[in-house]
KENUFI-958660 format. One record per atom (N, C-alpha, C): residue number from 0; y, z, x; atom name; residue in three letters. Coordinates in pm, 1 decimal. Each point is the difference from the previous one (the first is absolute). Example, Ala and Ser with C-alpha at 12.3 -4.5 7.8 and 13.67 -1.06 7.14 Angstrom:
REM residues 2
0 / -569.0 / 780.0 / 1319.0 / N / ala
0 / 119.0 / 0.0 / -89.0 / CA / ala
0 / 120.0 / 0.0 / 90.0 / C / ala
1 / 105.0 / -72.0 / -35.0 / N / ser
1 / 119.0 / 6.0 / 82.0 / CA / ser
1 / 109.0 / 73.0 / -77.0 / C / ser
***
This chain:
REM residues 147
0 / -116.3 / 0.0 / 85.6 / N / unk
0 / 116.3 / 0.0 / -85.6 / CA / unk
0 / 122.5 / 0.0 / 90.2 / C / unk
1 / 101.2 / -80.1 / -31.5 / N / unk
1 / 122.0 / -3.7 / 77.5 / CA / unk
1 / 80.8 / 126.9 / -25.2 / C / unk
2 / 84.4 / 34.8 / 94.6 / N / unk
2 / 76.0 / 124.8 / -7.4 / CA / unk
2 / 83.6 / 7.9 / -126.9 / C / unk
3 / 69.6 / -105.9 / -38.0 / N / unk
3 / 83.1 / 1.1 / -121.2 / CA / unk
3 / -83.8 / 22.5 / -124.5 / C / unk
4 / -115.6 / -63.5 / -9.2 / N / unk
4 / -88.0 / 15.8 / -115.4 / CA / unk
4 / -53.4 / 143.0 / -6.4 / C / unk
5 / -28.2 / 58.6 / 116.4 / N / unk
5 / -48.2 / 139.1 / 3.5 / CA / unk
5 / 103.7 / 93.5 / -60.7 / C / unk
6 / 124.9 / -13.3 / 38.7 / N / unk
6 / 105.4 / 90.2 / -50.5 / CA / unk
6 / 25.5 / -21.6 / -148.8 / C / unk
7 / -11.0 / -122.3 / -46.0 / N / unk
7 / 15.9 / -26.2 / -144.6 / CA / unk
7 / -113.1 / 67.6 / -76.4 / C / unk
8 / -124.1 / -11.3 / 49.5 / N / unk
8 / -114.2 / 64.2 / -66.2 / CA / unk
8 / 16.3 / 151.7 / 1.2 / C / unk
9 / 45.1 / 57.1 / 112.7 / N / unk
9 / 19.6 / 145.1 / 9.9 / CA / unk
9 / 107.6 / 44.7 / -99.2 / C / unk
10 / 107.8 / -76.8 / -13.1 / N / unk
10 / 108.1 / 33.7 / -91.7 / CA / unk
10 / -49.9 / -2.2 / -144.8 / C / unk
11 / -77.5 / -100.1 / -37.2 / N / unk
11 / -53.6 / -11.5 / -135.6 / CA / unk
11 / -92.6 / 117.9 / -30.3 / C / unk
12 / -88.0 / 35.2 / 94.8 / N / unk
12 / -90.3 / 114.2 / -21.2 / CA / unk
12 / 77.4 / 130.8 / -13.9 / C / unk
13 / 100.9 / 20.9 / 83.5 / N / unk
13 / 79.9 / 123.5 / -7.8 / CA / unk
13 / 74.2 / 5.5 / -132.8 / C / unk
14 / 54.9 / -113.3 / -43.9 / N / unk
14 / 69.2 / -4.0 / -129.3 / CA / unk
14 / -94.3 / 32.4 / -114.1 / C / unk
15 / -123.7 / -48.0 / 8.4 / N / unk
15 / -99.4 / 30.0 / -103.0 / CA / unk
15 / -31.4 / 148.5 / -4.8 / C / unk
16 / -5.6 / 64.9 / 115.0 / N / unk
16 / -27.7 / 144.4 / 4.3 / CA / unk
16 / 112.0 / 76.9 / -68.9 / C / unk
17 / 126.0 / -41.3 / 21.3 / N / unk
17 / 112.2 / 67.0 / -65.8 / CA / unk
17 / -5.1 / -19.3 / -151.2 / C / unk
18 / -38.0 / -117.1 / -44.6 / N / unk
18 / -10.1 / -27.1 / -143.7 / CA / unk
18 / -108.3 / 88.0 / -62.1 / C / unk
19 / -116.0 / 11.8 / 64.9 / N / unk
19 / -108.5 / 82.9 / -51.9 / CA / unk
19 / 43.2 / 145.9 / -6.0 / C / unk
20 / 63.2 / 50.6 / 105.9 / N / unk
20 / 44.6 / 139.4 / 2.6 / CA / unk
20 / 104.2 / 24.1 / -107.9 / C / unk
21 / 95.4 / -90.6 / -13.6 / N / unk
21 / 103.0 / 13.6 / -103.2 / CA / unk
21 / -58.5 / -5.2 / -139.0 / C / unk
22 / -99.0 / -85.9 / -20.5 / N / unk
22 / -65.8 / -11.3 / -128.8 / CA / unk
22 / -73.7 / 129.1 / -35.6 / C / unk
23 / -67.8 / 61.1 / 99.4 / N / unk
23 / -72.6 / 125.2 / -23.9 / CA / unk
23 / 96.6 / 110.7 / -38.1 / C / unk
24 / 115.2 / 6.7 / 66.5 / N / unk
24 / 99.6 / 102.5 / -32.2 / CA / unk
24 / 57.0 / -24.5 / -139.7 / C / unk
25 / 27.0 / -124.5 / -33.8 / N / unk
25 / 53.1 / -31.0 / -132.7 / CA / unk
25 / -101.3 / 35.7 / -108.6 / C / unk
26 / -127.5 / -29.5 / 23.0 / N / unk
26 / -103.4 / 29.8 / -99.5 / CA / unk
26 / -19.5 / 149.6 / -18.9 / C / unk
27 / 32.2 / 79.7 / 101.7 / N / unk
27 / -16.4 / 144.6 / -12.1 / CA / unk
27 / 122.8 / 63.9 / -64.4 / C / unk
28 / 97.5 / -81.2 / -41.4 / N / unk
28 / 122.1 / 54.7 / -58.7 / CA / unk
28 / 91.2 / 60.0 / 105.3 / C / unk
29 / -17.0 / -36.6 / 126.6 / N / unk
29 / 82.3 / 52.5 / 106.8 / CA / unk
29 / -45.2 / 136.3 / 48.2 / C / unk
30 / -112.8 / 48.6 / -49.1 / N / unk
30 / -50.0 / 131.6 / 38.2 / CA / unk
30 / -105.9 / -17.8 / 106.7 / C / unk
31 / 15.7 / 74.1 / 108.5 / N / unk
31 / -99.1 / -8.8 / 106.6 / CA / unk
31 / -100.9 / 113.9 / -13.1 / C / unk
32 / -63.1 / 40.4 / 105.7 / N / unk
32 / -118.7 / 85.6 / -0.9 / CA / unk
32 / 14.3 / 135.4 / -69.8 / C / unk
33 / 115.0 / 65.5 / 9.3 / N / unk
33 / 12.5 / 136.1 / -53.3 / CA / unk
33 / 87.9 / -0.1 / -124.4 / C / unk
34 / -56.5 / 43.4 / -111.3 / N / unk
34 / 76.1 / 8.0 / -124.9 / CA / unk
34 / 90.5 / 122.0 / 3.6 / C / unk
35 / 116.4 / -10.9 / -60.0 / N / unk
35 / 96.1 / 109.7 / -8.4 / CA / unk
35 / -17.2 / 67.6 / -135.3 / C / unk
36 / -59.4 / 117.3 / -2.3 / N / unk
36 / -23.8 / 72.6 / -123.9 / CA / unk
36 / 100.2 / 111.5 / -20.1 / C / unk
37 / -21.0 / 78.2 / -105.1 / N / unk
37 / 88.9 / 110.6 / -32.4 / CA / unk
37 / 0.9 / 105.3 / 109.7 / C / unk
38 / -106.7 / 7.7 / 79.6 / N / unk
38 / -6.3 / 100.5 / 105.9 / CA / unk
38 / 53.6 / -51.4 / 133.3 / C / unk
39 / 63.7 / -116.6 / 2.7 / N / unk
39 / 52.5 / -57.1 / 123.2 / CA / unk
39 / 130.4 / 68.1 / 37.7 / C / unk
40 / 10.0 / 42.3 / 124.8 / N / unk
40 / 123.1 / 59.2 / 52.0 / CA / unk
40 / 41.7 / -81.8 / 121.0 / C / unk
41 / 129.5 / -23.5 / 14.7 / N / unk
41 / 47.4 / -76.3 / 115.4 / CA / unk
41 / 113.7 / 75.2 / 67.3 / C / unk
42 / 13.2 / -22.7 / 130.2 / N / unk
42 / 101.2 / 67.8 / 79.9 / CA / unk
42 / 67.8 / -101.3 / 89.2 / C / unk
43 / 132.4 / 8.9 / 10.3 / N / unk
43 / 74.2 / -82.8 / 94.4 / CA / unk
43 / -2.3 / 70.9 / 134.6 / C / unk
44 / -33.1 / -72.8 / 105.1 / N / unk
44 / -4.1 / 56.9 / 133.8 / CA / unk
44 / 119.9 / -53.8 / 77.1 / C / unk
45 / 90.7 / 90.2 / 40.9 / N / unk
45 / 115.9 / -47.2 / 76.3 / CA / unk
45 / -44.2 / -66.8 / 130.0 / C / unk
46 / 64.0 / -108.5 / 33.8 / N / unk
46 / -33.6 / -71.2 / 123.4 / CA / unk
46 / 33.5 / 87.5 / 119.7 / C / unk
47 / -89.6 / 6.5 / 95.9 / N / unk
47 / 19.3 / 83.1 / 118.1 / CA / unk
47 / 64.5 / -80.4 / 112.9 / C / unk
48 / -2.8 / -130.6 / -10.1 / N / unk
48 / 54.4 / -83.3 / 106.1 / CA / unk
48 / -91.1 / -7.1 / 121.6 / C / unk
49 / -122.9 / 53.5 / -13.0 / N / unk
49 / -95.3 / -0.4 / 110.0 / CA / unk
49 / -131.4 / -57.2 / -51.7 / C / unk
50 / -86.3 / -48.6 / 88.8 / N / unk
50 / -133.9 / -41.2 / -44.9 / CA / unk
50 / -71.9 / 120.4 / -62.3 / C / unk
51 / -76.6 / -23.9 / -103.9 / N / unk
51 / -67.3 / 105.6 / -73.3 / CA / unk
51 / -151.6 / -16.3 / 8.1 / C / unk
52 / -70.0 / 112.5 / -12.9 / N / unk
52 / -145.3 / 3.3 / -8.4 / CA / unk
52 / -36.4 / 66.7 / -131.0 / C / unk
53 / -99.5 / -52.6 / -71.3 / N / unk
53 / -46.4 / 59.2 / -125.2 / CA / unk
53 / -136.1 / 64.6 / 24.9 / C / unk
54 / -11.7 / 126.6 / -39.8 / N / unk
54 / -126.8 / 72.9 / 8.9 / CA / unk
54 / -38.8 / 39.2 / -141.9 / C / unk
55 / -123.4 / -31.3 / -39.0 / N / unk
55 / -51.3 / 35.8 / -132.5 / CA / unk
55 / -125.1 / 84.2 / 21.4 / C / unk
56 / -2.7 / 117.8 / -62.8 / N / unk
56 / -113.8 / 89.7 / 18.3 / CA / unk
56 / -19.0 / 87.4 / -123.2 / C / unk
57 / -106.0 / 77.0 / -2.0 / N / unk
57 / -23.2 / 96.4 / -107.4 / CA / unk
57 / -21.3 / 136.7 / 62.8 / C / unk
58 / 17.6 / 102.5 / -82.6 / N / unk
58 / -21.3 / 136.4 / 47.8 / CA / unk
58 / -42.9 / 88.5 / -115.4 / C / unk
59 / -87.7 / 93.7 / 29.7 / N / unk
59 / -45.7 / 97.7 / -98.3 / CA / unk
59 / 51.3 / 137.4 / 38.2 / C / unk
60 / 40.2 / 78.6 / -99.6 / N / unk
60 / 47.9 / 136.7 / 20.5 / CA / unk
60 / -81.8 / 95.8 / -84.4 / C / unk
61 / -37.5 / 111.6 / 60.3 / N / unk
61 / -66.9 / 107.8 / -71.7 / CA / unk
61 / 107.1 / 94.4 / -53.8 / C / unk
62 / -27.3 / 72.8 / -108.1 / N / unk
62 / 96.9 / 98.2 / -49.3 / CA / unk
62 / 42.7 / 94.6 / 112.9 / C / unk
63 / 129.5 / 24.6 / 9.9 / N / unk
63 / 54.1 / 88.9 / 102.2 / CA / unk
63 / 35.1 / -69.8 / 129.9 / C / unk
64 / -49.6 / -120.5 / 21.7 / N / unk
64 / 28.7 / -74.5 / 123.3 / CA / unk
64 / 138.3 / -64.0 / -10.1 / C / unk
65 / 75.3 / 1.2 / 109.2 / N / unk
65 / 131.3 / -64.5 / 2.2 / CA / unk
65 / -0.6 / -115.2 / 99.5 / C / unk
66 / 97.3 / -87.3 / -15.1 / N / unk
66 / 16.0 / -113.1 / 91.1 / CA / unk
66 / 52.3 / 49.2 / 134.1 / C / unk
67 / 97.1 / 92.6 / -4.2 / N / unk
67 / 72.2 / 43.9 / 119.2 / CA / unk
67 / 131.7 / -76.1 / 7.9 / C / unk
68 / 109.5 / 71.7 / 17.4 / N / unk
68 / 132.9 / -62.9 / 2.9 / CA / unk
68 / 8.3 / -102.4 / 113.3 / C / unk
69 / 54.1 / -116.8 / -32.5 / N / unk
69 / 11.8 / -107.6 / 98.4 / CA / unk
69 / 99.3 / -104.8 / -49.0 / C / unk
70 / 28.9 / -97.0 / 87.7 / N / unk
70 / 83.2 / -115.8 / -34.6 / CA / unk
70 / -72.7 / -127.0 / 42.2 / C / unk
71 / 51.7 / -112.8 / -49.6 / N / unk
71 / -45.9 / -132.5 / 43.6 / CA / unk
71 / 121.6 / -79.8 / 44.1 / C / unk
72 / -17.1 / -84.3 / 100.7 / N / unk
72 / 104.6 / -93.8 / 39.5 / CA / unk
72 / -12.2 / -123.5 / -88.7 / C / unk
73 / 15.5 / 24.9 / -128.8 / N / unk
73 / -14.2 / -103.9 / -100.5 / CA / unk
73 / -17.2 / 64.2 / -136.1 / C / unk
74 / -55.2 / -74.0 / -92.3 / N / unk
74 / -12.5 / 41.3 / -139.3 / CA / unk
74 / -146.9 / 23.7 / -34.5 / C / unk
75 / -24.9 / 105.2 / -79.1 / N / unk
75 / -134.1 / 26.8 / -51.2 / CA / unk
75 / -1.6 / -23.4 / -150.0 / C / unk
76 / -101.4 / -70.3 / -47.6 / N / unk
76 / -22.7 / -18.1 / -143.7 / CA / unk
76 / -142.4 / 45.2 / -26.7 / C / unk
77 / -16.1 / 95.0 / -91.2 / N / unk
77 / -131.7 / 57.4 / -25.1 / CA / unk
77 / -31.2 / -3.5 / -147.9 / C / unk
78 / -121.6 / -41.7 / -33.6 / N / unk
78 / -48.6 / 6.1 / -137.3 / CA / unk
78 / -106.1 / 108.4 / -7.7 / C / unk
79 / 12.4 / 85.0 / -102.3 / N / unk
79 / -100.8 / 101.6 / -24.1 / CA / unk
79 / -111.1 / -65.6 / -81.3 / C / unk
80 / -117.9 / -6.9 / 57.0 / N / unk
80 / -113.3 / -66.2 / -64.2 / CA / unk
80 / -71.4 / 95.4 / -95.0 / C / unk
81 / -20.3 / 124.9 / 44.8 / N / unk
81 / -61.7 / 100.6 / -86.4 / CA / unk
81 / 58.9 / 136.5 / 31.3 / C / unk
82 / 5.4 / 85.0 / -102.4 / N / unk
82 / 58.9 / 132.3 / 14.4 / CA / unk
82 / 150.7 / -4.8 / -20.0 / C / unk
83 / 64.4 / 111.4 / 26.5 / N / unk
83 / 146.3 / 10.9 / -7.0 / CA / unk
83 / 49.7 / 49.7 / 134.8 / C / unk
84 / 100.3 / -66.7 / 54.2 / N / unk
84 / 50.3 / 28.2 / 134.3 / CA / unk
84 / 143.7 / 48.1 / -8.5 / C / unk
85 / 31.5 / 105.2 / 72.8 / N / unk
85 / 137.2 / 51.9 / 2.6 / CA / unk
85 / 65.0 / -44.1 / 130.7 / C / unk
86 / 111.5 / -73.4 / -11.0 / N / unk
86 / 71.0 / -50.6 / 117.3 / CA / unk
86 / 128.2 / 80.8 / 20.2 / C / unk
87 / 24.8 / 35.0 / 124.3 / N / unk
87 / 119.2 / 73.2 / 39.8 / CA / unk
87 / 76.2 / -88.1 / 97.4 / C / unk
88 / 121.3 / -41.2 / -37.3 / N / unk
88 / 85.4 / -80.5 / 87.2 / CA / unk
88 / 126.9 / 80.7 / 24.0 / C / unk
89 / 34.2 / 21.7 / 126.0 / N / unk
89 / 114.6 / 83.8 / 36.4 / CA / unk
89 / 125.5 / -45.1 / -75.8 / C / unk
90 / 64.3 / 98.5 / -63.3 / N / unk
90 / 123.1 / -27.9 / -73.2 / CA / unk
90 / -21.0 / -38.3 / -145.1 / C / unk
91 / -126.1 / -11.8 / -43.9 / N / unk
91 / -30.5 / -35.7 / -138.8 / CA / unk
91 / -91.8 / 106.6 / -58.5 / C / unk
92 / 2.0 / 14.9 / -133.0 / N / unk
92 / -93.5 / 96.4 / -59.8 / CA / unk
92 / -143.7 / -51.4 / 9.4 / C / unk
93 / -97.8 / 92.0 / 10.9 / N / unk
93 / -140.6 / -44.4 / 1.3 / CA / unk
93 / -32.0 / -75.2 / -128.5 / C / unk
94 / -95.3 / -92.6 / 9.1 / N / unk
94 / -36.2 / -79.9 / -116.5 / CA / unk
94 / -151.3 / -16.6 / -3.7 / C / unk
95 / -58.7 / 15.1 / -118.5 / N / unk
95 / -143.2 / -21.9 / -17.3 / CA / unk
95 / -22.0 / -145.5 / -41.5 / C / unk
96 / -85.1 / -68.2 / 75.6 / N / unk
96 / -32.8 / -140.0 / -25.4 / CA / unk
96 / -143.2 / -2.9 / -53.6 / C / unk
97 / -16.9 / -57.6 / -118.8 / N / unk
97 / -131.7 / -3.7 / -65.3 / CA / unk
97 / -76.8 / -125.6 / 39.4 / C / unk
98 / -132.0 / 3.8 / -20.4 / N / unk
98 / -84.7 / -115.8 / 29.4 / CA / unk
98 / 57.0 / -123.4 / -68.9 / C / unk
99 / 8.7 / -110.4 / 73.6 / N / unk
99 / 54.6 / -125.2 / -51.8 / CA / unk
99 / 148.0 / -16.9 / 29.4 / C / unk
100 / 66.6 / 107.4 / 40.8 / N / unk
100 / 142.6 / -7.0 / 34.5 / CA / unk
100 / 13.9 / -9.8 / 152.0 / C / unk
101 / 120.2 / -33.6 / 43.4 / N / unk
101 / 24.4 / -11.6 / 143.2 / CA / unk
101 / 136.7 / 56.8 / 34.6 / C / unk
102 / 23.7 / 14.1 / 129.6 / N / unk
102 / 129.6 / 48.2 / 47.6 / CA / unk
102 / 32.3 / -69.1 / 131.2 / C / unk
103 / 129.9 / 5.3 / 36.0 / N / unk
103 / 44.9 / -56.6 / 126.0 / CA / unk
103 / 73.5 / 107.5 / 78.6 / C / unk
104 / -27.2 / 5.9 / 129.2 / N / unk
104 / 71.1 / 89.9 / 90.1 / CA / unk
104 / 92.4 / -87.2 / 84.3 / C / unk
105 / 131.1 / 27.6 / -4.5 / N / unk
105 / 93.6 / -81.6 / 78.4 / CA / unk
105 / -21.6 / 13.7 / 150.8 / C / unk
106 / 51.2 / -94.9 / 71.0 / N / unk
106 / -5.3 / -3.3 / 146.4 / CA / unk
106 / 49.0 / 132.6 / 58.1 / C / unk
107 / -81.2 / 56.8 / 90.1 / N / unk
107 / 31.0 / 119.8 / 78.4 / CA / unk
107 / 30.8 / 123.8 / -84.4 / C / unk
108 / -43.9 / 2.7 / -127.1 / N / unk
108 / 16.4 / 119.4 / -83.6 / CA / unk
108 / -115.3 / 96.4 / 29.2 / C / unk
109 / 33.3 / 125.1 / 29.8 / N / unk
109 / -104.6 / 99.8 / 21.5 / CA / unk
109 / -69.0 / 24.2 / -133.4 / C / unk
110 / -133.5 / -2.6 / 0.5 / N / unk
110 / -74.2 / 19.2 / -124.0 / CA / unk
110 / -134.8 / 66.0 / 27.6 / C / unk
111 / -56.9 / 56.2 / -106.6 / N / unk
111 / -129.4 / 66.9 / 4.6 / CA / unk
111 / -59.9 / -14.2 / -139.1 / C / unk
112 / -126.7 / 28.6 / -14.0 / N / unk
112 / -62.8 / -12.2 / -130.7 / CA / unk
112 / -130.0 / 76.7 / -7.2 / C / unk
113 / -48.6 / 17.3 / -123.6 / N / unk
113 / -125.2 / 71.1 / -23.6 / CA / unk
113 / -49.3 / -30.6 / -140.4 / C / unk
114 / -127.5 / 27.1 / -27.4 / N / unk
114 / -45.4 / -10.6 / -138.4 / CA / unk
114 / 81.0 / 97.2 / -86.2 / C / unk
115 / 41.6 / -44.0 / -116.5 / N / unk
115 / 76.7 / 85.6 / -90.0 / CA / unk
115 / -87.6 / 115.1 / -47.6 / C / unk
116 / 63.0 / 110.7 / -37.6 / N / unk
116 / -72.7 / 117.4 / -48.3 / CA / unk
116 / -93.7 / -40.0 / -113.5 / C / unk
117 / -127.1 / 40.6 / 11.1 / N / unk
117 / -98.4 / -27.7 / -103.6 / CA / unk
117 / -56.0 / -141.2 / 1.0 / C / unk
118 / 37.0 / -80.8 / 97.4 / N / unk
118 / -42.0 / -140.7 / 0.9 / CA / unk
118 / -144.3 / -21.4 / 42.1 / C / unk
119 / -47.7 / 75.0 / 95.5 / N / unk
119 / -127.3 / -35.0 / 61.4 / CA / unk
119 / 25.5 / -102.0 / 109.5 / C / unk
120 / -104.1 / -68.1 / 49.5 / N / unk
120 / 18.6 / -99.0 / 106.8 / CA / unk
120 / 93.7 / -113.9 / -42.9 / C / unk
121 / 66.5 / -56.1 / 99.4 / N / unk
121 / 93.4 / -111.3 / -23.4 / CA / unk
121 / -35.5 / -114.1 / 95.4 / C / unk
122 / 2.7 / -122.1 / -51.6 / N / unk
122 / -21.8 / -120.6 / 81.3 / CA / unk
122 / 125.8 / -85.2 / -10.1 / C / unk
123 / 56.5 / -36.7 / 115.3 / N / unk
123 / 121.4 / -80.8 / 1.8 / CA / unk
123 / -21.3 / -127.3 / 81.5 / C / unk
124 / 76.2 / -103.2 / -33.8 / N / unk
124 / 5.0 / -124.5 / 76.3 / CA / unk
124 / 140.8 / -10.4 / 57.9 / C / unk
125 / 9.0 / -8.2 / 132.4 / N / unk
125 / 128.2 / 6.2 / 70.2 / CA / unk
125 / 29.8 / -134.3 / 65.7 / C / unk
126 / 124.6 / -46.8 / -18.3 / N / unk
126 / 48.7 / -118.3 / 70.4 / CA / unk
126 / 122.5 / 41.0 / 80.2 / C / unk
127 / -3.8 / -24.4 / 129.0 / N / unk
127 / 113.1 / 27.8 / 88.4 / CA / unk
127 / 56.8 / -131.8 / 49.6 / C / unk
128 / 132.3 / -13.3 / -5.4 / N / unk
128 / 68.9 / -114.9 / 59.2 / CA / unk
128 / 84.8 / 58.3 / 112.2 / C / unk
129 / -48.1 / -15.4 / 124.1 / N / unk
129 / 56.1 / 68.7 / 115.5 / CA / unk
129 / 61.2 / -95.7 / 100.1 / C / unk
130 / 93.2 / 54.0 / 79.4 / N / unk
130 / 51.9 / -76.9 / 111.7 / CA / unk
130 / -115.3 / -27.4 / 95.9 / C / unk
131 / -15.7 / -125.6 / 36.6 / N / unk
131 / -110.7 / -41.2 / 87.8 / CA / unk
131 / 5.3 / 78.9 / 130.7 / C / unk
132 / -117.1 / 51.1 / 39.5 / N / unk
132 / -10.6 / 71.7 / 126.7 / CA / unk
132 / 25.3 / 149.3 / -10.7 / C / unk
133 / 35.6 / 50.8 / -118.4 / N / unk
133 / 21.5 / 143.8 / -15.3 / CA / unk
133 / -128.3 / 67.1 / -46.0 / C / unk
134 / -8.2 / 131.1 / 21.4 / N / unk
134 / -117.3 / 74.3 / -45.9 / CA / unk
134 / 4.6 / 9.5 / -152.1 / C / unk
135 / -116.0 / 8.8 / -65.6 / N / unk
135 / -0.6 / 5.7 / -146.3 / CA / unk
135 / 70.1 / 122.3 / -58.1 / C / unk
136 / -5.9 / 115.5 / 69.1 / N / unk
136 / 67.5 / 118.5 / -51.8 / CA / unk
136 / 45.3 / 88.3 / 114.9 / C / unk
137 / 114.4 / 65.4 / -22.0 / N / unk
137 / 54.6 / 93.1 / 97.1 / CA / unk
137 / 11.7 / 135.5 / -67.6 / C / unk
138 / -69.7 / 103.3 / 51.5 / N / unk
138 / 5.8 / 132.0 / -61.8 / CA / unk
138 / 141.2 / 56.8 / -2.8 / C / unk
139 / 25.5 / 85.2 / -98.1 / N / unk
139 / 129.0 / 67.2 / -14.3 / CA / unk
139 / -24.9 / 150.2 / -9.5 / C / unk
140 / 94.6 / 78.3 / 47.5 / N / unk
140 / -11.3 / 145.0 / -9.4 / CA / unk
140 / 58.1 / 54.2 / -130.6 / C / unk
141 / 58.8 / -87.4 / -82.3 / N / unk
141 / 54.2 / 42.9 / -128.7 / CA / unk
141 / -112.1 / 54.1 / -87.7 / C / unk
142 / 29.3 / 103.7 / -75.7 / N / unk
142 / -95.4 / 55.7 / -94.6 / CA / unk
142 / 47.5 / -38.4 / -140.3 / C / unk
143 / -75.6 / -85.5 / -67.1 / N / unk
143 / 38.1 / -49.7 / -132.4 / CA / unk
143 / -81.2 / 62.4 / -112.1 / C / unk
144 / -121.2 / 45.5 / 32.4 / N / unk
144 / -88.2 / 57.3 / -101.6 / CA / unk
144 / 6.0 / 151.3 / 12.6 / C / unk
145 / 42.0 / 67.9 / -107.9 / N / unk
145 / 5.1 / 146.2 / 6.2 / CA / unk
145 / -139.8 / 59.6 / 15.9 / C / unk
146 / -9.0 / 108.3 / 75.2 / N / unk
146 / -129.6 / 66.2 / 23.0 / CA / unk
146 / -40.2 / 83.4 / -118.8 / C / unk
***
């Protein structure tokens, strides 16, 4: 195949791929993989102006166990999967987050957490959006949870 014919064939094939992808999106009503239901929560993350790393993990807490006061060089978004979780963010009143709900901890805000009174075990899903190259958490000496 001559070079010009090769590029024309490549262009036609690439154009066909865009048409198929666009057609699939149109047929789905513009909705992609994750449906937005009544339990959907969204958070705006202020731009840090630096490259970011995303960490997604889960954690289980036993009654009486605490996270330990700390900060992140970025934003934390956590969904409570089961149980009720009490979050303490410095300068704000404590808040109980129920299963299916989520919360956001602002950049470098000292925070701590624990299963809420009477909750039993708690399972959370945590997403961190951190400055690239920083440690996931930095301990703090602040005491946020009353003894």
